[in-house]
TORGUTI-765171 format. One record per residue: x negated, y negated, z of N, C-alpha, C, O in turn; residue number from 1; chain. Coordinates in steps of 0.02 Angstrom, whole numbers, plus 32768, in hexadecimal, padded with zeros to 4 digits. Example, Ala and Ser with C-alpha at 12.3 -4.5 7.8 and 13.67 -1.06 7.14 Angstrom:
% residues 2
nX,nY,nZ,caX,caY,caZ,cX,cY,cZ,oX,oY,oZ,num,cadena
7D6C,811C,8186,7D99,80E1,8186,7D6C,80A5,8186,7D38,80A6,81A7,1,A
7D7E,8070,8162,7D54,8035,8165,7D7B,7FFE,818A,7D62,7FC7,8192,2,A
//
This chain:
% residues 217
nX,nY,nZ,caX,caY,caZ,cX,cY,cZ,oX,oY,oZ,num,cadena
D198,8A3A,B376,D1D1,8A6A,B36C,D21E,8A51,B378,D221,8A31,B3AC,1,A
D256,8A56,B358,D29F,8A3E,B355,D2A8,8A60,B39E,D2A5,8A9D,B39A,2,A
D2B3,8A44,B3E4,D2DC,8A41,B417,D326,8A6B,B416,D34F,8A5D,B3EB,3,A
D330,8A8E,B439,D380,8AAE,B42E,D38B,8AA2,B48B,D367,8AC0,B4B3,4,A
D3C4,8A71,B4A4,D3CA,8A69,B4E6,D3E7,8A8A,B4FF,D3D6,8A9F,B536,5,A
D42C,8AA1,B4DB,D473,8AB6,B4F0,D456,8B03,B52A,D424,8B26,B524,6,A
D47F,8B05,B54F,D47E,8B3C,B58F,D473,8B72,B57B,D443,8B95,B58C,7,A
D49E,8B82,B552,D4AE,8BD1,B548,D4B5,8BE7,B4F9,D4D6,8BC0,B4D6,8,A
D49F,8C18,B4DD,D4C2,8C26,B491,D501,8C18,B487,D525,8C2E,B4B4,9,A
D520,8BF8,B458,D57C,8BFA,B447,D58D,8C42,B444,D5BA,8C5A,B466,10,A
D56E,8C5F,B421,D58C,8C95,B41C,D59A,8CB5,B45B,D5C6,8CDF,B456,11,A
D57F,8CAD,B49E,D596,8CB5,B4D7,D5D5,8CB5,B4FC,D5E1,8CDA,B52B,12,A
D5FD,8C88,B4E4,D60D,8C58,B4FA,D658,8C78,B4CA,D690,8C5E,B4D0,13,A
D64F,8C99,B4B1,D68E,8CC3,B47B,D6A0,8D08,B48D,D6C5,8D2B,B46A,14,A
D686,8D1B,B4C1,D693,8D55,B4D8,D6B9,8D73,B50A,D6A7,8D76,B545,15,A
D6F8,8D8D,B4EE,D72D,8D95,B52E,D731,8DC2,B562,D759,8DF0,B56B,16,A
D6F7,8DAB,B588,D6FB,8DE8,B5C5,D724,8DC8,B5FC,D749,8D97,B5FC,17,A
D70C,8DFC,B633,D741,8DD9,B66C,D70C,8D8C,B676,D723,8D54,B66F,18,A
D6D8,8D97,B681,D6BD,8D58,B6AD,D6D5,8D12,B68E,D6DC,8CDF,B6AF,19,A
D6E2,8D1B,B635,D70A,8CDE,B620,D754,8CDF,B62C,D776,8CAE,B638,20,A
D76A,8D1F,B627,D7C1,8D04,B63D,D7C1,8CDF,B676,D7E8,8CB3,B688,21,A
D786,8CFA,B698,D795,8CE5,B6DF,D78F,8C85,B6E2,D7B6,8C5E,B6FE,22,A
D749,8C74,B6B6,D749,8C3B,B6BA,D78A,8C02,B69C,D7A1,8BCB,B6AC,23,A
D794,8C3B,B663,D7CF,8C01,B648,D811,8BFF,B66E,D83E,8BD9,B65D,24,A
D817,8C2C,B6A3,D85B,8C34,B6CA,D854,8BF1,B703,D880,8BDA,B726,25,A
D804,8BD8,B6FB,D7F1,8BC6,B74F,D7D3,8B8C,B733,D79E,8B77,B74A,26,A
D7F5,8B6A,B6F7,D7DD,8B23,B6D3,D796,8B1E,B6C6,D785,8AE4,B6BA,27,A
D771,8B41,B6C4,D728,8B3D,B6BB,D717,8B34,B653,D743,8B45,B62B,28,A
D6EC,8B23,B646,D6B3,8B19,B60C,D6A6,8B64,B60A,D6B6,8B73,B5D1,29,A
D695,8B92,B624,D668,8BC1,B60D,D65B,8BEF,B64A,D667,8BDB,B683,30,A
D642,8C2C,B63E,D64A,8C5C,B661,D5FA,8C5F,B68D,D5E9,8C8B,B6B5,31,A
D5D8,8C2B,B67A,D5A1,8C09,B695,D5AA,8BE8,B6EC,D585,8BDF,B71C,32,A
D5DB,8BE0,B6E2,D5D8,8BB3,B727,D5D8,8BFD,B757,D5C0,8BE6,B78B,33,A
D5E0,8C29,B760,D5D1,8C55,B78C,D5A1,8C70,B79D,D59F,8C93,B7CF,34,A
D564,8C63,B76C,D527,8C6C,B780,D4FE,8C43,B7A9,D4CB,8C50,B7C8,35,A
D532,8BEF,B7A0,D518,8BC9,B7BF,D534,8BB6,B808,D517,8B8A,B828,36,A
D55A,8BCD,B819,D57E,8BE1,B83D,D56B,8C13,B88D,D573,8C03,B8C8,37,A
D553,8C4B,B872,D525,8C79,B894,D4E0,8C51,B886,D4BC,8C73,B8AB,38,A
D4C2,8C2E,B872,D480,8C11,B872,D47F,8BE1,B8B2,D451,8BDD,B8DA,39,A
D4BB,8BBF,B8B5,D4D2,8B8A,B8EB,D4E3,8BAE,B923,D4C3,8B98,B952,40,A
D50F,8BE5,B936,D511,8C05,B968,D4C4,8C2A,B986,D4B5,8C2A,B9C2,41,A
D4A4,8C41,B95F,D478,8C56,B96A,D42A,8C2A,B97B,D3F5,8C3C,B993,42,A
D442,8BEB,B962,D3FB,8BD5,B971,D40E,8B88,B96C,D3F5,8B60,B944,43,A
D448,8B7A,B9A3,D46B,8B37,B9B3,D45F,8B09,B989,D43B,8AE2,B9A8,44,A
D466,8AF9,B95C,D443,8AD0,B92D,D463,8A6D,B938,D44A,8A35,B93A,45,A
D4BA,8A93,B93D,D4D7,8A45,B948,D4EA,8A33,B98F,D4F0,8A5A,B9BE,46,A
D4F5,89EC,B98F,D526,89C8,B9C4,D547,89A2,B999,D546,89A1,B95C,47,A
D56B,8978,B9CA,D596,8939,B9B4,D575,8905,B9B5,D54A,88FB,B9E0,48,A
D583,88DE,B987,D565,88A5,B979,D511,88A2,B94D,D4ED,8871,B946,49,A
D506,88E6,B934,D4D7,88D0,B909,D4D5,88D7,B8CA,D4FF,88F4,B8A8,50,A
D48F,88B0,B8B1,D499,88C6,B867,D472,88DD,B85F,D443,88E5,B886,51,A
D47D,88FD,B808,D472,8937,B7EC,D472,8920,B798,D498,88F9,B77A,52,A
D436,894B,B780,D42E,893F,B73C,D438,8991,B720,D429,89C2,B742,53,A
D452,8993,B6E0,D470,89D4,B6C9,D44D,89DD,B66D,D46B,89D2,B639,54,A
D409,89F2,B676,D3F3,89EC,B635,D405,8A31,B608,D3FE,8A6D,B615,55,A
D421,8A0A,B5C6,D444,8A62,B5A3,D485,8A5A,B5BC,D494,8A95,B5C7,56,A
D4B8,8A36,B5CC,D4DF,8A33,B5F4,D52A,8A59,B5CD,D559,8A74,B5EA,57,A
D521,8A4F,B58B,D552,8A6E,B56C,D576,8AA7,B574,D554,8ACA,B599,58,A
D59E,8ABE,B569,D5E5,8A98,B56B,D5FC,8A7D,B5AD,D62F,8A5A,B5AA,59,A
D5DF,8A87,B5EB,D5E7,8A5D,B61D,D60A,8A6E,B663,D61E,8A47,B68E,60,A
D60A,8AB9,B661,D60E,8ADB,B68F,D5EA,8ACC,B6E2,D605,8ABB,B717,61,A
D5A6,8ADB,B6D2,D594,8ABE,B709,D591,8A79,B711,D580,8A6F,B74B,62,A
D598,8A4E,B6FA,D5A7,8A16,B714,D5E9,8A14,B730,D5EF,89EB,B75E,63,A
D61B,8A35,B71F,D66C,8A37,B745,D63D,8A69,B799,D639,8A58,B7D4,64,A
D632,8A83,B78A,D62B,8A9A,B7BF,D61E,8A67,B7FA,D63E,8A4E,B828,65,A
D5CB,8A64,B7D9,D59A,8A38,B802,D5C5,89D8,B826,D5B5,89B2,B854,66,A
D5EF,89D8,B7FD,D61A,8995,B814,D655,899F,B851,D65B,8977,B880,67,A
D685,89E3,B847,D6A1,8A02,B873,D670,8A01,B8C6,D689,89F0,B8FC,68,A
D627,8A16,B8BC,D600,8A16,B8EF,D5ED,89E0,B900,D5F7,89D1,B93B,69,A
D5D1,89B6,B8DD,D5AC,896C,B900,D5E8,893B,B908,D5DC,890A,B92B,70,A
D62C,8941,B8EC,D66B,890D,B8F5,D674,88E1,B8C2,D664,88E3,B886,71,A
D6A1,88A4,B8F6,D6AA,8873,B8DC,D659,883C,B8DC,D63A,8817,B8B5,72,A
D655,8851,B913,D607,8832,B92D,D5CA,882A,B90A,D5A3,87FB,B912,73,A
D5C2,885F,B8DE,D590,8875,B8B5,D58C,885B,B883,D5B3,882F,B86F,74,A
D559,8872,B863,D557,8865,B82A,D52F,8887,B7E8,D4FA,88A5,B7F4,75,A
D53F,8885,B7B8,D527,88C1,B780,D521,88B2,B735,D54C,888F,B71A,76,A
D4FC,88C3,B71C,D4E3,88B1,B6CB,D4B8,8905,B6B4,D48D,8929,B6CD,77,A
D4EB,8905,B66C,D4EB,894A,B659,D4C7,8933,B601,D4DA,88FA,B5F4,78,A
D49F,894E,B5CD,D47E,892C,B5AF,D474,8964,B57F,D461,8990,B5A5,79,A
D475,8978,B554,D47D,89A3,B50A,D47E,8979,B4DF,D497,8941,B4DB,80,A
D44B,89AC,B4A8,D46A,8999,B45A,D49B,89AB,B457,D4AA,8985,B429,81,A
D4CA,89C9,B460,D50B,89FA,B427,D551,89B6,B478,D54A,89B5,B4B5,82,A
D57B,8995,B455,D5AB,8979,B463,D5E6,89AC,B4A6,D609,89DC,B498,83,A
D5DE,898E,B4E8,D60F,89A0,B510,D661,8985,B514,D674,894B,B50C,84,A
D67C,89AE,B51E,D6B3,898A,B538,D6B8,8955,B567,D697,8960,B599,85,A
D6D9,891A,B566,D6CD,88F2,B59A,D6F6,8908,B5E2,D72A,8928,B5E5,86,A
D6D3,88EF,B616,D6E9,8919,B655,D72F,88D5,B672,D736,88A0,B655,87,A
D759,88ED,B6B0,D781,88B8,B6B1,D763,888A,B6EC,D771,884F,B6F9,88,A
D732,88BB,B710,D714,889A,B751,D6E1,8859,B73D,D6A7,8866,B72D,89,A
D6F2,8824,B740,D6C8,87E2,B757,D67F,87E2,B755,D657,87C4,B731,90,A
D675,8821,B79D,D621,881B,B7AD,D5FE,884F,B77D,D5CA,8868,B791,91,A
D615,8860,B742,D601,8887,B726,D5F6,8872,B6D2,D628,8868,B6AF,92,A
D5B1,886C,B6B7,D5AA,883F,B67E,D57B,8878,B65E,D54B,8891,B67A,93,A
D595,888B,B615,D578,88B7,B5EA,D555,889F,B5A7,D56D,8884,B575,94,A
D52E,88AB,B5B2,D4F6,8888,B573,D4ED,88B4,B538,D4E8,88EF,B549,95,A
D4E7,88A6,B4E3,D4C7,88B4,B4C2,D47D,88A4,B4A8,D46D,886E,B490,96,A
D455,88D9,B4B1,D419,88C1,B4A7,D3E1,8901,B49F,D3F0,893D,B49C,97,A
D3AF,88EC,B49F,D381,8921,B4A5,D347,890B,B4D2,D326,88D8,B4C6,98,A
D33C,8937,B50B,D31A,893E,B53B,D2C9,892F,B522,D2A0,8916,B549,99,A
D2BD,893B,B4F3,D283,893D,B4D3,D274,88E9,B4D9,D23F,88D4,B4F0,100,A
D2AE,88BD,B4C0,D293,887C,B4B7,D28E,8857,B504,D2B3,884B,B534,101,A
D246,884A,B4ED,D243,8801,B534,D272,87DB,B54A,D277,87CC,B586,102,A
D2A1,87C3,B513,D2D3,8799,B52A,D2F4,87A9,B554,D309,877C,B579,103,A
D30B,87F4,B566,D32E,8811,B574,D332,8804,B5D4,D363,8807,B5F9,104,A
D2DE,87F2,B5E7,D2D2,87FF,B636,D2E2,87BE,B638,D30B,87BE,B666,105,A
D2DC,876F,B61E,D2FC,8740,B642,D353,8744,B644,D378,8738,B674,106,A
D364,875A,B5FB,D3B4,877C,B5FC,D3D5,8795,B643,D404,877E,B664,107,A
D3B5,87BF,B64B,D3D1,87EC,B687,D3D1,87BD,B6C0,D3F9,879A,B6DF,108,A
D382,87CD,B6C1,D383,8789,B70F,D3A8,875D,B71C,D3BD,875A,B756,109,A
D3C1,8722,B6E3,D3F6,86EE,B6D5,D42C,8727,B6F7,D439,8726,B733,110,A
D443,874E,B6D0,D484,8769,B6EB,D49E,878F,B72C,D4D6,879B,B742,111,A
D46A,879A,B73D,D452,87BE,B790,D473,8792,B7C4,D49D,879F,B7EF,112,A
D44B,8746,B7AE,D452,8714,B7DB,D42F,8715,B81C,D439,86EA,B846,113,A
D3F5,875A,B827,D3C0,8763,B85A,D39E,87AE,B847,D3A2,87C6,B80E,114,A
D37F,87CC,B87E,D36A,87F5,B869,D385,8840,B86E,D3B2,884F,B896,115,A
D36B,8869,B848,D3A0,88B3,B841,D39B,88CA,B885,D36F,88B0,B8A7,116,A
D3C4,88FB,B8A3,D3C0,8917,B8DF,D3AE,896A,B8AB,D382,898E,B8C4,117,A
D3CB,8981,B872,D3BD,89A4,B857,D3BF,89AA,B80C,D3E8,8988,B7EC,118,A
D38A,89E0,B7E3,D39E,89D1,B799,D38B,8A1C,B78A,D35C,8A41,B799,119,A
D3D9,8A26,B75B,D3D2,8A5E,B747,D3DC,8A6D,B6FF,D404,8A56,B6D6,120,A
D396,8AAF,B6FC,D38D,8AAA,B6B7,D3A7,8AEC,B689,D38C,8B22,B696,121,A
D3D5,8AEA,B657,D3FE,8B20,B636,D3CB,8B3C,B5F1,D3C9,8B76,B5DD,122,A
D3AE,8B10,B5DB,D385,8AF4,B592,D37E,8B29,B578,D37F,8B57,B5A1,123,A
D375,8B39,B53D,D374,8B84,B509,D36F,8B61,B4D8,D397,8B34,B4CB,124,A
D31F,8B79,B4A0,D31B,8B7F,B453,D34C,8B8A,B443,D380,8B90,B464,125,A
D33C,8B90,B3F9,D37B,8BBF,B3CD,D33D,8BEC,B3D5,D304,8BDE,B3E5,126,A
D355,8C1E,B3C9,D332,8C60,B3C4,D30F,8C5E,B394,D311,8C28,B376,127,A
D2E4,8C8F,B37A,D2C8,8CBD,B337,D2CA,8CFE,B33B,D2CD,8D19,B304,128,A
D2C9,8D19,B35D,D2F5,8D68,B378,D28A,8D7E,B37E,D286,8DBB,B389,129,A
D249,8D62,B379,D213,8D68,B387,D20B,8D4D,B3C1,D20E,8D12,B3D1,130,A
D1F6,8DA6,B3F9,D1FC,8D88,B441,D1BD,8D71,B452,D1BF,8D54,B488,131,A
D18D,8D72,B43D,D14F,8D2F,B44D,D15D,8CEF,B439,D150,8CC4,B463,132,A
D173,8CDF,B40A,D18C,8C9A,B3DE,D1C8,8C85,B420,D1C4,8C51,B442,133,A
D1F2,8CAF,B425,D21B,8C92,B448,D21E,8C83,B48D,D248,8C5E,B4A8,134,A
D1E5,8CA9,B4B0,D1D5,8C92,B4F2,D19C,8C5D,B4FC,D192,8C4A,B535,135,A
D173,8C41,B4C4,D17D,8C13,B4C2,D188,8BD6,B4B6,D15D,8BAC,B4C2,136,A
D1B2,8BCC,B4A3,D1F5,8B9B,B478,D20E,8B8E,B4B3,D212,8B53,B4C3,137,A
D225,8BC2,B4E3,D258,8BBE,B524,D221,8B96,B563,D22E,8B66,B588,138,A
D1E6,8BBA,B55D,D1B4,8B96,B56B,D1A4,8B54,B57D,D191,8B3B,B5B2,139,A
D1B5,8B36,B534,D1A0,8AEE,B530,D1D6,8AC0,B55E,D1C6,8A93,B585,140,A
D21B,8AD8,B54F,D254,8ABB,B55E,D24F,8ACF,B5BF,D25F,8AA0,B5E4,141,A
D241,8AFB,B5D7,D22E,8AFC,B628,D1F7,8AB5,B63A,D20A,8A81,B654,142,A
D1A2,8AC7,B623,D189,8A8D,B61E,D1AF,8A46,B617,D199,8A16,B637,143,A
D1D0,8A44,B5FE,D1F0,89FE,B5E0,D217,89EA,B613,D213,89B2,B62D,144,A
D253,8A30,B62F,D276,8A00,B65B,D23C,89F6,B69B,D22B,89BB,B6A1,145,A
D225,8A19,B6BE,D1FC,8A25,B6DD,D1DA,89CD,B6EF,D1DF,89A8,B720,146,A
D1AD,89C4,B69D,D19D,8973,B69E,D1E0,8943,B6AA,D1DA,891A,B6D7,147,A
D20E,8943,B691,D248,891E,B6A6,D268,8907,B6DA,D280,88D0,B6E8,148,A
D264,8954,B700,D287,8947,B747,D252,8925,B776,D268,8906,B7A7,149,A
D20D,8929,B76C,D1DF,8911,B78D,D1DB,88B6,B798,D1BF,8893,B7C2,150,A
D20E,88A4,B754,D211,8860,B74E,D252,8841,B767,D260,8805,B765,151,A
D282,8881,B784,D2D3,8866,B79B,D2D0,8877,B7E5,D2EB,8851,B80D,152,A
D2A6,88C1,B801,D2AE,88C8,B841,D2A3,889F,B879,D283,886B,B870,153,A
D2BB,88AE,B8BC,D29F,8888,B8D3,D272,88C6,B8FF,D279,8900,B8EC,154,A
D249,88B8,B936,D212,88CB,B949,D22D,8917,B95C,D20E,8949,B94A,155,A
D269,891A,B982,D284,8960,B998,D29B,8975,B96B,D293,89B2,B96E,156,A
D2C9,895E,B921,D2E7,8998,B904,D2EE,89D5,B8EE,D2CC,89FF,B90C,157,A
D310,89E6,B8C6,D2F4,8A32,B8A1,D308,8A24,B85C,D325,89F6,B83F,158,A
D2ED,8A5E,B84C,D302,8A66,B7F8,D300,8AA6,B7F8,D2DE,8AC9,B81D,159,A
D32E,8ABB,B7C6,D34A,8AFC,B7B3,D348,8B14,B775,D373,8AFD,B750,160,A
D317,8B48,B759,D300,8B4F,B70A,D30C,8B93,B715,D300,8BB6,B746,161,A
D335,8BA5,B6C1,D351,8BF3,B6B5,D2FE,8C01,B68A,D2DE,8BE5,B65D,162,A
D2F5,8C3E,B6BA,D2B1,8C72,B698,D2B9,8CB0,B66B,D2EA,8CB4,B647,163,A
D294,8CD5,B66B,D29B,8D0D,B638,D235,8D3A,B662,D1FB,8D28,B668,164,A
D24E,8D5D,B66B,D217,8D9C,B682,D1FA,8DA1,B633,D213,8DCD,B610,165,A
D1C9,8D7A,B618,D1A5,8D76,B5D6,D159,8D54,B5D3,D14D,8D1F,B5EF,166,A
D130,8D75,B5B4,D0FF,8D5D,B59F,D0E8,8D0C,B5D4,D0B9,8CFA,B5F9,167,A
D10E,8CFB,B5C5,D11B,8C9E,B5E0,D124,8C9C,B638,D10F,8C6E,B65A,168,A
D146,8CD7,B651,D154,8CCB,B6A4,D138,8CB2,B6D3,D146,8C83,B6F9,169,A
D0E2,8CFA,B6CD,D0B0,8CD5,B70E,D094,8C80,B6FC,D076,8C64,B72A,170,A
D09C,8C57,B6BC,D07C,8C23,B6B1,D0AE,8BFB,B6CB,D097,8BD3,B6F3,171,A
D0F4,8BF7,B6C2,D124,8BCB,B6D6,D12E,8BB4,B721,D130,8B7D,B73C,172,A
D137,8C15,B741,D139,8C0F,B77A,D0E8,8BE1,B7A4,D0ED,8BB7,B7D0,173,A
D0B7,8BF2,B78E,D06D,8BE0,B79F,D082,8B76,B7A8,D080,8B4D,B7D6,174,A
D095,8B76,B75A,D098,8B0E,B757,D0E6,8B07,B7A4,D0DF,8AE2,B7D5,175,A
D117,8B28,B79C,D139,8B14,B7C8,D121,8B27,B81B,D131,8B00,B848,176,A
D108,8B50,B823,D0CF,8B4F,B863,D0B2,8B05,B876,D0B8,8AE5,B8AA,177,A
D080,8AEE,B81D,D068,8AC1,B838,D08B,8A7F,B83D,D074,8A4F,B85C,178,A
D0C0,8A7F,B81E,D0D3,8A36,B812,D108,8A3E,B86B,D11D,8A08,B87E,179,A
D114,8A69,B88A,D161,8A5B,B8C4,D133,8A90,B8EB,D10E,8ABA,B8D2,180,A
D143,8A82,B93C,D14C,8AAE,B97A,D14C,8AFA,B97C,D128,8B29,B98D,181,A
D198,8AE8,B958,D1A7,8B30,B961,D1E2,8B58,B936,D21A,8B40,B93D,182,A
D1DD,8B83,B915,D1ED,8BB1,B8DF,D202,8BF1,B8F4,D1DE,8C1A,B90E,183,A
D248,8BFA,B8E5,D251,8C40,B8D9,D2A0,8C4E,B8A2,D2D5,8C30,B896,184,A
D280,8C88,B88E,D2B4,8C8E,B85D,D2DF,8CC4,B869,D2D5,8CE7,B89A,185,A
D316,8CD0,B83E,D365,8D00,B848,D37A,8D1A,B804,D35F,8D09,B7D0,186,A
D39A,8D36,B807,D3A7,8D4C,B7C2,D401,8D7C,B7DE,D411,8DAF,B7FC,187,A
D41F,8D46,B7BE,D473,8D38,B7DC,D485,8D7D,B7DE,D45B,8DA0,B7C1,188,A
D4AF,8D99,B7F4,D4DB,8DDA,B7E7,D4FB,8DD8,B7A8,D4FB,8E08,B782,189,A
D51C,8D97,B799,D53C,8D9B,B74F,D50F,8DA5,B718,D528,8DB7,B6E3,190,A
D4C9,8D9C,B71A,D4A0,8DA4,B6F2,D4BA,8DEA,B6BD,D4C2,8E23,B6D4,191,A
D4C4,8DD9,B677,D4D4,8E27,B647,D4A7,8E45,B660,D473,8E2B,B675,192,A
D4BA,8E8B,B662,D48F,8EC5,B65B,D44A,8ED4,B62A,D44F,8EE5,B5EF,193,A
D40C,8ECD,B64B,D3D6,8EE6,B610,D3B3,8E9D,B600,D37E,8E9B,B5E0,194,A
D3D5,8E5C,B61A,D3B2,8E0B,B610,D37D,8E0E,B644,D37F,8E2A,B67B,195,A
D34B,8DEC,B627,D315,8DD6,B65E,D323,8DA5,B662,D2F7,8D7F,B675,196,A
D35F,8D8E,B653,D373,8D34,B67C,D359,8D45,B6BE,D350,8D7E,B6D4,197,A
D34D,8D03,B6E1,D33E,8CEC,B71E,D351,8CAF,B72E,D35E,8C8E,B6FB,198,A
D359,8C8C,B76B,D343,8C49,B774,D326,8C46,B7AE,D335,8C6B,B7DD,199,A
D2FD,8C1D,B7B1,D2CB,8BF9,B7E6,D2E0,8BC0,B7F1,D308,8BA9,B7C8,200,A
D2CB,8B8F,B838,D2E0,8B70,B85B,D2A2,8B58,B874,D27B,8B7E,B890,201,A
D294,8B0F,B869,D249,8AF8,B88E,D26A,8AB7,B8B3,D297,8A93,B89D,202,A
D24B,8AB2,B8EB,D26C,8A7E,B912,D20C,8A59,B94B,D1DF,8A6F,B96E,203,A
D225,8A15,B92F,D207,89EE,B959,D1BD,89EC,B941,D18D,8A0F,B953,204,A
D1BF,89A7,B902,D184,89A5,B8E3,D140,8993,B90B,D147,896E,B93C,205,A
D108,89A7,B8FC,D0C1,898E,B90D,D0AB,896B,B8F7,D0AA,895C,B8BC,206,A
D082,8947,B93D,D06B,8908,B923,D027,892B,B921,D004,88FE,B909,207,A
D004,8957,B92A,CFBA,8965,B93D,CFA2,8989,B900,CF65,8987,B8F5,208,A
CFD2,89B3,B8CD,CFB1,89C5,B882,CFAA,8A05,B8B1,CFD8,8A22,B894,209,A
CF9B,8A2A,B8D6,CF8B,8A4F,B90D,CFB7,8AA7,B8FC,CFF3,8A9E,B8F7,210,A
CFAA,8ADB,B8F7,CFC9,8B15,B8EE,CFCF,8B44,B913,CFA6,8B72,B90F,211,A
D019,8B47,B953,D01F,8B86,B982,CFE7,8BB5,B97E,CFE7,8BC5,B943,212,A
CFB3,8BD7,B99E,CF97,8C00,B9BC,CFBC,8C3E,B9B6,CF9E,8C6F,B9A0,213,A
D012,8C46,B9CE,D018,8C73,B9C6,D04A,8C72,B987,D04E,8C3C,B96A,214,A
D079,8CB0,B968,D0AF,8CC5,B93A,D0DD,8C99,B933,D0D4,8C60,B946,215,A
D10B,8CAA,B91A,D150,8C9C,B90D,D162,8C9D,B95C,D14C,8CC3,B986,216,A
D199,8C5E,B964,D1BF,8C57,B9B1,D202,8C58,B99A,D230,8C54,B9C2,217,A
//
């Protein structure tokens, strides 16, 4: 399957709504920045000096926000099939490539210069309009993001993945619980009305391969 790594459908960025206009005024590349800002407030994702990976980084708004939060002592690497405009910050590197390519694992590790503290994934497939097929395609990208994150994250690190309340949701949550010690899902207030989109943060890589006895934490 051809994988598409860009964070959101291009058409969404053409909508001239209030969030879009606000993002333009504040110098951000898309309205998606406000989702990440809310996730950060609610989950405490970023600290100064962290290393951050952004999968599906186009057009770069999440990198902009994360760079502000980790500061010049941090390091950020983004990757997408679509080419993003370069950023002026010297500690941000944007790669053009496919997360499914095994070569990207070493490429991103080298660019980070050390283990990642946070992996962000806003990966999205090219939609077909068939709900079941689109759910499976998106789930494959989530599985891929979780697999890649394990190669980059420090043991206490975190991954944030976009999920949908669809037929694949419970299986994806189960995988995250098997892989990480704590899992929490958040639906940002800025999510468009009627959307089943939410974001799940998983922290602390498991070394025993055992799932917690209780549900999401």
